[in-house]
FIGUKOL-985615 format. One record per residue (C-alpha): x, z negated, y; residue in three letters; residue number from 1. Coordinates in pm, 1 decimal, always signed. Layout:
! FIGUKOL-985615
          x          z          y     r     k
          X          Z          Y   ala   NUM
...
***
This chain:
! FIGUKOL-985615
          x          z          y     r     k
       +9.8       -5.0      +23.9   met     1
     +129.8      +80.9     +358.5   lys     2
     +118.0     -145.5     +627.8   phe     3
     +273.7     -104.8    +1004.0   gln     4
     +365.1     -490.3    +1125.9   ile     5
     +540.3     -441.1    +1448.8   asn     6
     +580.5     -118.0    +1458.3   gly     7
     +719.3      -76.4    +1139.2   asp     8
     +604.6      +62.3     +852.0   gln     9
     +594.6     -153.2     +510.5   val    10
     +497.4      -40.0     +156.2   ile    11
     +413.8     -389.8      -72.9   leu    12
     +262.6     -321.2     -423.2   ser    13
      -59.0     -520.3     -484.7   arg    14
     +114.4     -861.8     -598.5   ser    15
     +369.7     -890.2     -390.2   glu    16
      +70.0     -830.9      -88.7   leu    17
     -122.7    -1104.9     -293.1   leu    18
     +203.9    -1328.4     -274.6   gln    19
     +257.9    -1288.5      +35.1   met    20
      -80.7    -1342.0      +89.6   leu    21
      -89.0    -1650.0      -67.1   leu    22
     +187.6    -1795.4      +77.0   glu    23
      +86.9    -1782.4     +424.0   asn    24
     -221.8    -2014.8     +367.5   ile    25
     -180.1    -2322.3     +557.5   pro    26
     -114.4    -2648.2     +331.4   glu    27
     -463.0    -2788.8     +359.9   lys    28
     -537.6    -2534.0     +101.9   ala    29
     -310.0    -2632.4     -128.6   asn    30
     -543.4    -2915.9     -206.5   glu    31
     -804.5    -2943.1     -528.9   ser    32
    -1155.5    -2866.9     -385.0   ile    33
    -1398.7    -2955.6     -562.6   gln    34
    -1702.1    -3099.9     -328.9   glu    35
    -1793.9    -2968.4      +24.8   val    36
    -2105.5    -3020.4     +240.7   gln    37
    -2340.7    -2703.9     +319.7   asn    38
    -2484.1    -2644.8     +557.1   glu    39
    -2810.1    -2926.7     +531.5   asn    40
    -2490.1    -3196.0     +432.7   gly    41
    -2567.0    -3155.4      +71.2   asn    42
    -2289.5    -3176.7     -166.9   pro    43
    -2133.0    -2852.5     -279.0   lys    44
    -1956.6    -2863.8     -598.7   thr    45
    -1667.3    -2552.0     -673.6   leu    46
    -1870.7    -2450.8     -956.0   glu    47
    -2245.5    -2388.4     -726.2   ala    48
    -1999.7    -2185.1     -474.7   ala    49
    -1857.3    -1999.1     -792.5   ile    50
    -2196.5    -1930.1     -928.5   thr    51
    -2347.1    -1827.2     -626.3   glu    52
    -2034.4    -1574.4     -583.0   tyr    53
    -2121.3    -1439.5     -909.0   leu    54
    -2488.3    -1375.6     -892.6   ile    55
    -2435.4    -1244.6     -555.3   lys    56
    -2231.9     -972.5     -737.2   arg    57
    -2478.7     -847.3    -1034.2   asn    58
    -2324.6    -1077.1    -1312.0   phe    59
    -2507.3    -1151.4    -1550.8   arg    60
    -2567.0    -1544.6    -1686.2   arg    61
    -2644.5    -1463.2    -1987.7   gly    62
    -2304.9    -1341.5    -2098.8   ile    63
    -2002.8    -1501.3    -2240.1   arg    64
    -1769.0    -1371.3    -1962.1   gly    65
    -1903.1    -1538.2    -1670.0   phe    66
    -1862.6    -1915.0    -1836.6   glu    67
    -1476.2    -1746.3    -1880.1   tyr    68
    -1505.1    -1597.5    -1520.9   ile    69
    -1676.6    -1906.5    -1329.2   arg    70
    -1379.9    -2154.6    -1550.5   glu    71
    -1053.6    -1913.0    -1434.5   ala    72
    -1167.8    -1862.5    -1102.0   ile    73
    -1153.1    -2271.1    -1095.7   thr    74
     -874.8    -2269.8    -1265.5   ile    75
     -638.7    -2027.7     -950.0   cys    76
     -894.3    -2192.2     -689.9   ser    77
     -722.8    -2598.6     -816.3   asn    78
     -393.1    -2398.2     -883.6   asp    79
     -248.9    -2121.3     -709.5   arg    80
      +36.7    -2032.7     -996.0   ser    81
     -193.3    -1942.7    -1220.6   met    82
     -277.7    -1685.2    -1027.8   cys    83
      +69.8    -1458.9    -1160.5   phe    84
      +53.7    -1596.5    -1486.8   gln    85
     -290.4    -1429.4    -1623.4   ile    86
     -189.1    -1443.6    -1995.5   ile    87
     -164.5    -1819.3    -1965.2   asn    88
     -508.3    -1817.6    -1729.0   leu    89
     -679.3    -1690.1    -2021.7   tyr    90
     -501.7    -1925.5    -2315.3   arg    91
     -648.8    -2237.5    -2072.5   glu    92
    -1013.0    -2082.0    -2060.2   val    93
     -957.7    -2020.3    -2459.7   ala    94
     -885.1    -2398.0    -2470.4   lys    95
    -1145.2    -2535.4    -2337.2   lys    96
    -1449.6    -2351.0    -2522.6   tyr    97
    -1472.1    -2372.4    -2869.9   asp    98
    -1404.6    -2066.7    -3133.8   asn    99
    -1192.5    -1911.4    -2814.6   ala   100
     -883.6    -1720.7    -2851.0   thr   101
     -683.9    -1575.2    -2485.5   ser   102
     -750.9    -1242.1    -2603.4   ser   103
    -1128.8    -1260.9    -2675.7   arg   104
    -1209.6    -1464.9    -2323.9   val   105
     -949.1    -1160.8    -2176.7   glu   106
    -1219.0     -866.7    -2323.7   arg   107
    -1519.7    -1105.8    -2248.4   ala   108
    -1352.7    -1152.0    -1916.3   ile   109
    -1304.5     -712.5    -1859.6   arg   110
    -1722.4     -689.0    -2007.5   his   111
    -1867.0     -940.1    -1770.8   ala   112
    -1677.1     -682.8    -1502.8   ile   113
    -1803.3     -375.5    -1630.2   glu   114
    -2152.3     -476.3    -1654.8   thr   115
    -2193.9     -623.6    -1302.7   ala   116
    -1981.7     -300.9    -1174.0   tyr   117
    -2178.4       -2.0    -1321.9   gly   118
    -2061.9     +292.2    -1195.4   asp   119
    -1842.1     +166.8     -995.6   arg   120
    -1476.9     +156.0     -954.2   val   121
    -1379.5     -195.9    -1157.8   lys   122
    -1086.5     -430.5    -1039.2   pro   123
     -916.0     -491.2    -1368.6   cys   124
     -936.4     -886.6    -1433.7   asn   125
     -670.2    -1085.4    -1242.2   ser   126
     -804.0     -842.5     -990.1   glu   127
    -1108.2     -973.5     -968.9   phe   128
    -1038.5    -1352.7    -1044.8   ile   129
     -781.5    -1407.1     -794.7   val   130
     -966.3    -1238.7     -499.6   thr   131
    -1239.1    -1482.1     -577.8   ala   132
    -1035.8    -1752.4     -602.2   ala   133
     -913.8    -1724.1     -319.9   asp   134
    -1252.8    -1561.6      -63.9   val   135
    -1447.4    -1917.6     -208.1   ile   136
    -1085.1    -2125.6     -177.4   arg   137
    -1082.9    -2033.4     +220.4   leu   138
    -1461.9    -2021.7     +287.5   asp   139
    -1485.0    -2379.8     +123.4   phe   140
    -1107.1    -2435.6     +348.3   ile   141
    -1331.2    -2305.7     +671.0   ala   142
    -1687.1    -2535.2     +591.4   arg   143
    -1483.7    -2889.0     +619.7   arg   144
    -1306.8    -2789.9     +895.4   asp   145
***
């Protein structure tokens, strides 16, 4: 991807861009986020925010990948280093569910994304998870301030 910074053109890969963005998030973003007040003053959990985010993007609750994606986003929201260790992320998600392996988790997440996106261009699993985790994390930080 090409960017122009101070008049100079810079070419970055997606992973370099994501790493640069994550490194420049304020220190408050490193805190674990579990609960925040919504507009009505009621607590809004991270799980509820992730579920809302996924449903708005046409993910169906009835498929196994929905639960796996929600867990993966939760892990990435609380531990940014997992965003760059996608295989380890799949393993962590698999540990939380009976009869799950990292390959089954990966396939179920891919199926959930394919189902939600339909005929549109689909992001890869890691791209979707990292983006969702960042959007939700930044939304929580904005609501806290």
